[in-house]
TIDRENGU-142022 format. One line per field, with one value per residue (C-alpha): residue number from 1; z, x, y. Coordinates in steps of 0.5 Angstrom, whole numbers, plus 2048, in hexadecimal, padded with zeros to 3 digits. Example, Ala and Ser with C-alpha at 12.3 -4.5 7.8 and 13.67 -1.06 7.14 Angstrom:
BEGIN
resi <- c(1/2)
w <- c(810/80E)
u <- c(819/81B)
v <- c(7F7/7FE)
% end
This chain:
BEGIN
resi <- c(1/2/3/4/5/6/7/8/9/10/11/12/13/14/15/16/17/18/19/20/21/22/23/24/25/26/27/28/29/30/31/32/33/34/35/36/37/38/39/40/41/42/43/44/45/46/47/48/49/50/51/52/53/54/55/56/57/58/59/60/61/62/63/64/65/66/67/68/69/70/71/72/73/74/75/76/77/78/79/80/81/82/83/84/85/86/87/88/89/90/91/92/93/94/95/96/97/98/99/100/101/102/103/104/105/106/107/108/109/110/111/112/113/114/115/116/117/118/119/120/121/122/123/124/125/126/127/128/129/130/131/132/133/134/135/136/137/138/139/140/141/142/143/144/145/146/147/148/149/150/151/152/153/154/155/156/157/158/159/160/161/162/163/164/165/166/167/168/169/170/171/172/173/174/175/176/177/178/179/180/181/182/183/184/185/186/187/188/189/190/191/192/193/194/195/196/197/198/199/200/201/202/203/204/205/206/207/208/209/210/211/212/213/214/215/216/217/218/219/220/221/222/223/224/225/226/227/228/229/230/231/232/233/234/235/236/237/238/239/240/241/242/243/244/245/246/247/248/249/250/251/252/253/254/255/256/257/258/259/260/261/262/263/264/265/266/267/268/269/270/271/272/273/274/275/276/277/278/279/280/281/282/283/284/285/286/287/288/289/290/291/292/293/294/295/296/297/298/299/300/301/302/303/304/305/306/307/308/309/310/311/312/313/314/315/316/317/318/319/320/321/322/323/324/325/326/327/328/329/330/331/332/333/334/335/336/337/338/339/340/341/342/343/344/345/346/347/348/349/350/351/352/353/354/355/356/357/358/359/360/361/362/363/364/365/366/367/368/369/370/371/372/373/374/375/376/377/378/379/380/381/382/383/384/385/386/387/388/389/390/391/392/393/394/395/396/397/398/399/400/401/402/403/404/405/406/407/408/409/410/411/412/413/414/415/416/417/418/419/420/421/422/423/424/425/426/427/428/429/430/431/432/433/434/435/436/437/438/439/440/441/442/443/444/445/446/447/448/449/450/451/452/453/454/455/456/457/458/459/460/461/462/463/464/465/466/467/468/469/470/471/472/473/474/475/476/477/478/479/480/481/482/483/484/485/486/487/488/489/490/491/492/493/494/495/496/497/498/499/500/501/502/503/504/505/506/507/508/509/510/511/512/513/514/515/516/517/518/519/520/521/522/523/524/525/526/527/528/529/530/531/532/533/534/535/536/537/538/539/540/541/542/543/544/545/546/547/548/549/550/551/552/553/554/555/556/557/558/559/560/561/562/563/564/565/566/567/568/569/570/571/572/573/574/575/576/577/578/579/580/581/582/583/584/585/586/587/588/589/590/591/592/593/594/595/596/597/598/599/600/601/602/603/604/605/606/607/608/609/610/611/612/613/614/615/616/617/618/619/620/621/622/623/624/625/626/627/628/629/630/631/632/633/634/635/636/637/638/639/640/641/642/643/644/645/646/647/648/649/650/651/652/653/654/655/656/657/658/659/660)
w <- c(834/83A/83C/83B/834/833/835/831/82B/82C/82D/827/823/826/824/81D/81C/81F/81A/814/812/812/80B/80D/811/810/80F/810/80A/80B/805/804/805/800/801/801/802/805/804/7FF/7F9/7F7/7F2/7EE/7F1/7F6/7FE/7FE/806/807/809/80E/814/816/81D/81F/825/825/82C/830/82F/836/834/82C/82C/826/828/822/821/81B/819/813/811/80F/809/80B/810/80F/80E/80E/80D/80F/80D/80F/80A/808/801/801/7FB/7FB/800/7FA/800/805/80A/80E/815/818/81D/821/820/827/82C/826/827/823/825/821/824/82A/82B/82A/824/824/81F/81C/819/812/813/80C/80C/813/810/80F/815/814/817/817/817/81A/817/817/819/817/818/81B/81F/81F/825/825/827/822/827/824/825/82C/829/822/824/823/81D/819/81F/81C/823/827/82C/827/820/81D/816/816/810/80F/80D/814/818/814/811/80B/808/804/7FD/7FA/7F6/7FB/7F7/7F7/7FF/802/808/80D/812/818/81C/823/824/82A/82B/827/822/81B/816/80E/808/802/805/807/80E/812/819/820/827/82B/833/832/82C/824/820/819/815/80E/808/805/800/7FE/802/7FD/7FD/804/805/800/804/80A/80F/813/819/81E/823/81F/818/812/80B/805/7FE/7F8/7F3/7EF/7F5/7F8/7FF/803/80A/80F/816/81A/821/822/81F/81D/818/814/812/80B/807/801/7FC/7FF/7FE/7F7/7F6/7F8/7F4/7EE/7EF/7EE/7E8/7E5/7E6/7E3/7DD/7DC/7DD/7DB/7DE/7E6/7E9/7EF/7F1/7F6/7F9/800/801/808/80B/812/814/81A/81E/821/81C/818/811/80B/804/801/7FB/7FA/7F4/7F8/7FD/800/807/808/80E/80E/813/817/812/80C/80B/811/80E/806/804/808/802/7FF/805/804/7FF/7F9/7FD/7FB/7F4/7F4/7F7/7F3/7ED/7F0/7EF/7E7/7E7/7EC/7EE/7E8/7E3/7E7/7E4/7E3/7E8/7ED/7ED/7F1/7F3/7FA/800/800/7F9/7F9/7F4/7EF/7EF/7E8/7E5/7EB/7E6/7E3/7E9/7EE/7E9/7E4/7EA/7ED/7E7/7E7/7EE/7ED/7E6/7E9/7EF/7EB/7E6/7ED/7F0/7F6/7F4/7F0/7EA/7ED/7F3/7EE/7EA/7F0/7F2/7EB/7EC/7F3/7F1/7EB/7EF/7F5/7EF/7EC/7F3/7F3/7F0/7F1/7EA/7E7/7E9/7EB/7E5/7E7/7E6/7EB/7F0/7EF/7F4/7F9/7FE/7FE/7FE/804/807/807/80D/80D/809/80B/803/800/7FA/7F8/7FA/7F7/7FA/7F7/7F1/7ED/7F0/7EE/7E9/7E6/7E6/7E2/7DD/7DC/7DC/7D6/7D2/7D3/7CF/7CA/7C8/7C8/7C3/7BF/7BE/7BE/7C4/7C2/7C7/7CE/7D3/7D5/7CF/7D1/7D8/7D6/7D1/7D6/7DC/7DB/7DD/7DC/7E1/7E7/7E6/7EC/7EA/7E7/7E0/7E0/7DB/7D9/7D7/7CF/7D1/7D3/7CD/7C8/7CB/7CB/7C3/7C2/7C5/7C1/7BD/7C0/7C2/7C9/7CB/7CA/7CD/7D4/7D3/7D3/7D9/7DD/7DC/7DB/7E0/7DF/7E1/7E3/7E3/7DC/7DC/7D5/7D8/7DA/7D3/7CF/7D3/7D3/7D9/7DC/7E3/7E6/7ED/7F2/7F9/7FA/7FB/7F8/7FB/7FC/7FE/803/806/806/80A/80F/810/811/815/810/80B/804/801/7FD/7F7/7F9/7FF/7FF/806/809/810/816/81A/81F/81B/81A/813/80F/809/806/7FE/7FB/7F8/7FA/7FE/804/803/801/808/80B/80D/80E/810/818/818/81C/81A/820/81D/817/816/81D/81F/822/81D/81B/815/813/815/810/80B/80C/80C/805/803/806/802/7FC/7FC/7FF/7FB/801/805/80A/811/815/81C/81B/820/81E/823/829/824/823/81C/819/812/80C/806/7FF/7FD/7FA/7F6/7FB/7FD/7F7/7F7/7F0/7EC/7E5/7E1/7DB/7D4/7CE/7CE/7CE/7D1/7D0/7D0/7D8/7D9/7D5/7D9/7DF/7DD/7E0/7DB/7DE/7DF/7E7/7E9/7EF/7F3/7F3/7FA/7FE/804/80A/80C/808/80B/807)
u <- c(87B/877/878/871/871/877/873/86D/871/875/86F/86B/871/871/86A/86B/870/86C/866/86A/86C/873/876/877/871/86C/865/861/85C/857/854/84C/84A/845/83D/83A/833/832/82A/828/825/81E/81D/817/816/811/812/811/812/80B/806/808/803/802/7FE/7FD/7FA/7F7/7F3/7F8/7F4/7F7/7FE/7FD/802/801/803/806/807/80A/80B/810/811/818/81A/822/827/82C/82B/825/823/81D/81A/816/812/816/814/80C/808/804/809/80E/813/816/811/811/811/816/818/811/813/815/816/818/81A/81B/81A/81B/817/817/81F/821/824/829/828/82C/82A/82D/831/830/828/826/81F/823/824/829/828/82B/826/829/828/822/81E/817/814/816/812/813/810/810/80B/809/809/804/804/801/801/802/809/80B/808/801/7FC/7FA/7F6/7F1/7EC/7E7/7EB/7F1/7F4/7F8/7FE/801/807/808/807/80B/811/813/818/81E/81F/818/813/80E/809/80C/80B/805/802/7FC/7FA/7F6/7F4/7F1/7ED/7E9/7E2/7DD/7E1/7E0/7E6/7E6/7EB/7EC/7EE/7E8/7E8/7E4/7E2/7E2/7E2/7E7/7E9/7E4/7E7/7E6/7EB/7EB/7EF/7F0/7F0/7F7/7FB/801/805/805/7FD/7FD/801/7FD/7F6/7F6/7F0/7EC/7E9/7E5/7DF/7DA/7DA/7D5/7D6/7D2/7D2/7D4/7D3/7D8/7DB/7DD/7DB/7DC/7DE/7DD/7E0/7DF/7E1/7DA/7D4/7D0/7D6/7D4/7CD/7CC/7C6/7C4/7C6/7CD/7CE/7CB/7D1/7D6/7D2/7D3/7DA/7DB/7D7/7DB/7E1/7DF/7DC/7E3/7E8/7E4/7E7/7E8/7EF/7EC/7E7/7E4/7E6/7E5/7E5/7E8/7E5/7E7/7E3/7E7/7EC/7EF/7F2/7F8/7F7/7F7/7F6/7F9/7F8/7F7/7F5/7EF/7EE/7F0/7F1/7EE/7ED/7E9/7E7/7E0/7DA/7DC/7D4/7D1/7D4/7D4/7D0/7D5/7DB/7DF/7E3/7E7/7E3/7E8/7EB/7E7/7E7/7EE/7F0/7EB/7EE/7F5/7F2/7F3/7F9/7FE/7FD/7FA/7FE/805/80B/810/815/810/80F/813/814/814/814/81C/81D/81D/817/819/813/814/80D/809/806/802/801/7FF/7FE/7F9/7F6/7F5/7F2/7ED/7EB/7E8/7E5/7E2/7E0/7DC/7D9/7D6/7D4/7D9/7DB/7D6/7D9/7DA/7DE/7E2/7E3/7E5/7EA/7ED/7EE/7F1/7F6/7F8/7F9/7FD/801/803/806/80B/811/815/813/818/81D/81A/816/810/814/818/813/811/817/815/812/819/81D/818/814/80E/812/810/814/816/815/810/80E/816/818/811/80D/80A/807/807/800/7FC/801/800/7F9/7FA/7FE/7F9/7F3/7F7/7F8/7F1/7EF/7F4/7F1/7EA/7ED/7F1/7EB/7E6/7E3/7E2/7E8/7EB/7EF/7E9/7EB/7F3/7F1/7EC/7F2/7F8/7F5/7EF/7F0/7EE/7E8/7EB/7F2/7F6/7FD/800/802/808/80A/80F/80F/80F/809/805/807/805/7FE/7FC/7FE/7F9/7F4/7F6/7FD/800/807/806/80D/80F/808/80B/812/810/80B/80F/816/818/817/811/80F/807/803/800/7F9/7F7/7F2/7EE/7EF/7EE/7E8/7E5/7E7/7EC/7EF/7ED/7EE/7E9/7E7/7E2/7E5/7E2/7E0/7E7/7EA/7E5/7E4/7EC/7EC/7E7/7E9/7F0/7EF/7F3/7F3/7F6/7F9/7FF/7FC/7FC/801/804/802/7FE/7FC/7F9/7F3/7F8/7FD/802/805/804/807/80B/80B/812/813/80C/80B/80B/812/815/813/817/811/812/80F/80E/80D/807/803/801/7FE/7FB/7FB/7FB/7F6/7F6/7F7/7F1/7EF/7EA/7EF/7F4/7EF/7ED/7F4/7F5/7EE/7F0/7F7/7F4/7EF/7F4/7FA/7FE/802/800/803/804/807/80B/80F/814/817/819/819/813/813/80E/80E/80A/809/809/803/7FC/7F9/7F4/7F1/7F2/7EE/7EE/7E8/7E6/7E2/7DF/7E1/7DC/7D5/7D3/7D6/7DD/7E2/7E3/7DC/7DB/7E1/7DD/7D7/7D5/7D5/7D0/7C9/7C8/7C5/7C8/7C7/7CE/7CC/7C8/7C4/7C6/7BF/7BD/7C1/7C3)
v <- c(841/83F/837/836/838/834/82E/82F/830/82A/826/829/827/820/81F/822/81D/817/819/819/812/810/80E/807/806/800/800/7F9/7F8/7F3/7EF/7EF/7E8/7E5/7E6/7DF/7DE/7D7/7D8/7D3/7D6/7D5/7CF/7CD/7C6/7C3/7C2/7BB/7BA/7BB/7C0/7C5/7C6/7CD/7CF/7D6/7D8/7DF/7DF/7E3/7EA/7ED/7EC/7EC/7E6/7E1/7DA/7D6/7CE/7CC/7C5/7C3/7BC/7BA/7B6/7B6/7B8/7BE/7C5/7C9/7D0/7D3/7DA/7DF/7E3/7E9/7EC/7EC/7ED/7F3/7F6/7F8/7F8/7F3/7F4/7ED/7EF/7EA/7EE/7EC/7E5/7E3/7DC/7D8/7D1/7CA/7C3/7BD/7B7/7BA/7BC/7C3/7C6/7CC/7D1/7D7/7DD/7DF/7E5/7E7/7E6/7E7/7E3/7DD/7D8/7D2/7CB/7C4/7BE/7B8/7B1/7AE/7B4/7B4/7BA/7C1/7C5/7CD/7D1/7D9/7DF/7E4/7EA/7EF/7F6/7F8/800/803/805/7FE/7FD/7FB/7F9/7F2/7EF/7F3/7F1/7F0/7EF/7EB/7EC/7E5/7E6/7DF/7E2/7E4/7DE/7D9/7D6/7D3/7CF/7D2/7CF/7CE/7D3/7D4/7D1/7CB/7CA/7C7/7C9/7C9/7CE/7CE/7D4/7D5/7DB/7DE/7DB/7DE/7E1/7E0/7E0/7E1/7E1/7DD/7D6/7D1/7CE/7CA/7CD/7CA/7CC/7CA/7CB/7D1/7D4/7D4/7D0/7D0/7CB/7CD/7C9/7C7/7CB/7CE/7D3/7D8/7D8/7D8/7DE/7E1/7DF/7E4/7E4/7E9/7E6/7EA/7EA/7EE/7EC/7EB/7E8/7EB/7E7/7EB/7E6/7E2/7DF/7E6/7E7/7ED/7EC/7F1/7F2/7F8/7FA/7FC/7F8/7FE/7FF/7F8/7FB/7FD/7FF/7FB/800/800/7F9/7FA/7FE/7F9/7F4/7F8/7F9/7F1/7F2/7F7/7F4/7EE/7F1/7F5/7EF/7E9/7E3/7E2/7E1/7DE/7D8/7DD/7E4/7E7/7EE/7EE/7F5/7F8/7FE/800/805/7FF/7FB/7FE/801/7FC/7FC/7F5/7F1/7EA/7E6/7E3/7E8/7EF/7F2/7F8/7FD/803/808/808/80B/807/806/80A/811/80F/815/819/818/812/811/80B/808/807/802/7FC/7FD/7FE/7F8/7F4/7F6/7F3/7EC/7ED/7F3/7F1/7EA/7E6/7EB/7ED/7F0/7EB/7EF/7EF/7E8/7E3/7DC/7DD/7E2/7E3/7E5/7ED/7F0/7F5/7FA/7FC/7FC/7FF/805/7FF/7FA/800/806/802/7FF/806/808/802/803/80A/808/802/805/80A/805/801/807/807/80E/812/815/81C/819/815/81C/81F/81A/81A/822/821/81C/820/827/823/820/827/829/823/827/821/81F/824/820/819/815/811/80B/80C/80D/806/804/809/803/800/807/80B/805/809/80E/815/81A/821/823/81E/823/823/81C/819/813/80D/811/80B/80A/811/813/80C/80E/814/811/80B/810/814/80D/80B/812/811/80A/80D/813/80E/809/80F/80C/805/803/805/802/7FD/7F9/7F9/7F7/7F1/7EF/7F0/7EE/7E9/7E2/7DB/7DB/7D8/7D8/7D9/7DA/7E0/7E2/7E7/7ED/7F2/7F9/7F7/7F2/7F9/7FD/7F7/7F6/7FD/7FD/7F7/7FC/802/803/809/80B/808/807/80E/810/80C/80E/815/815/80F/810/817/81D/821/828/826/820/81E/820/81E/819/81F/824/81E/81B/822/825/82A/82B/832/835/838/83A/834/82D/827/821/81E/824/825/81E/81E/824/822/81B/81D/824/828/82E/82C/832/82E/831/838/83B/834/831/82C/82E/82A/82D/82E/832/82D/82D/826/828/82E/82D/82E/835/838/83E/83A/837/83E/840/83B/837/82F/829/829/831/833/839/83D/843/846/84D/84E/849/843/83D/839/836/83C/841/83E/83E/845/847/844/848/84E/84E/84D/852/857/855/855/850/84B/84C/846/845/83E/839/835/831/836/83C/841/845/84A/849/84C/847/84A/847/84A/844/843/83C/837/831/82D/82A/828/82C/829/82C/82C/829/822/81B/81B/815/816/816/80F/80C/80D/80A/803/7FD/7F9/7F9/7F8/7FF/803/80A/80E/810/80B/80D/809/807/801/7FB/7F5)
% end
């Protein structure tokens, strides 16, 4: 045997022996230490040391650095934990941006105070306060994104969205409603600010300084503001104001008819819910391409951003006009009435996203209904939207394994990140599928009461407030069932279990069939799908071949088990050619029509990463867009649901010439 082979065999034997544990070998086995939280839990007791003073400077527009000084009165020496807000109402997840907090220092009566971040809760900062210290001063910066890839843009050269939770700390161990605070904001000269809080404005060193009323920390966080160089305020009645901000002052111009539709929205909401859970309400609406997208509810305000053309392109389509009816509804549903597991005493306690199919689902329902009643959407646009929603929900094949209830945890699970197979994974379907469930519930109520009652009666009884009640009332699932049974006796528990808790083959369409309509498909898109495709620059054939494709040929979605899926097309695939012709939106549509007419497959050249392939889709269904088709004659229950309840007149499609 060669010497080299002997050496190799000996070496392999040695390695094998060393790999096998010796019979009497020892093994170190550490013991886990107990996980002990050192952050004081929230207690329903007042912060008695005095009012916290918060000073925020948002004048550094070039670098988008927001400077913060916070003065916290001290009652006693010893340990103190300060928290940066993490679990934020309306976000349904831990979305506090503590990563953007920088330059943190503390001083007590001028002397530096060391701090230590908690290793379990990185939003918590531990300090030890010396004897006889009267106040603690915190200084830090909030580094607002300078580019969208860093996060949502909140500060631009002409506009700001100040969320107090991003520019403040609060003492741990207290319900946030028991912590008094007073905020002051410095803005560039000539800027106007708006929000739910009242403030006194003065000029200081060439800047605009606003000293806001003293309030509690919960109210402060729930009262963000918009500010900007170009602004307009419109009184909508009932102590509700539409505050408009824009990159271009021309975007602030609205017709008298458009303003009338927004006034009617307020009328219709108050006619629906009754008492107001606010003393005043501020719609904060930015018409901008530069400020980051947002639609976030608060009890006395809402933060909203839409693309330019909100007023100017009104006749072209509904666009994002659903956002204001939706967020206004949240003042009652979500803010005043809140699921008991979603309400938390502070912003460190995790939320449990249990009943979002009520919180968001019924808000989505009322957003479309109130929009139709007010004329912000026309009736046909509303029907088109409902058809589009139902059709897209039917492509969510993930409903076969994942019930609607489980999607309420999606903000925590997925954190709104992109998904490779969203139709199989499902998204936050509690919004739109919740809408469909409540649409059917309304139709059942009307059927059971022979048209005498509907979901209006539930909403007024369940969400109605004592006028001016700025607090919250919590509820559980049984409270929802009981309230429905007061309107009309029915197996509501079984109704909800079947639609919410169990996997389903397709979205419920009882709201259509009981309401006098049916979902059908044709080649012509309705106003919603036409608007979506135009604004998004894509072709949506998810209800047909199973693809959403951009105008450049990039696949934005491939529906699970669709013909496209079976051909191996994935998100990120690029379609190079259709039936031998260079890809374009028109070529794609033409190819789908030809495949249907000639009963032959659709030939595509596709690129996936560095690989090119020629494939033929086994599909002959043509172009498929959804619409609602009326069944029978006369007015149906769905028709009646969308009718206005107040006497103020409006025009569904106001022209944009008459100025308010």
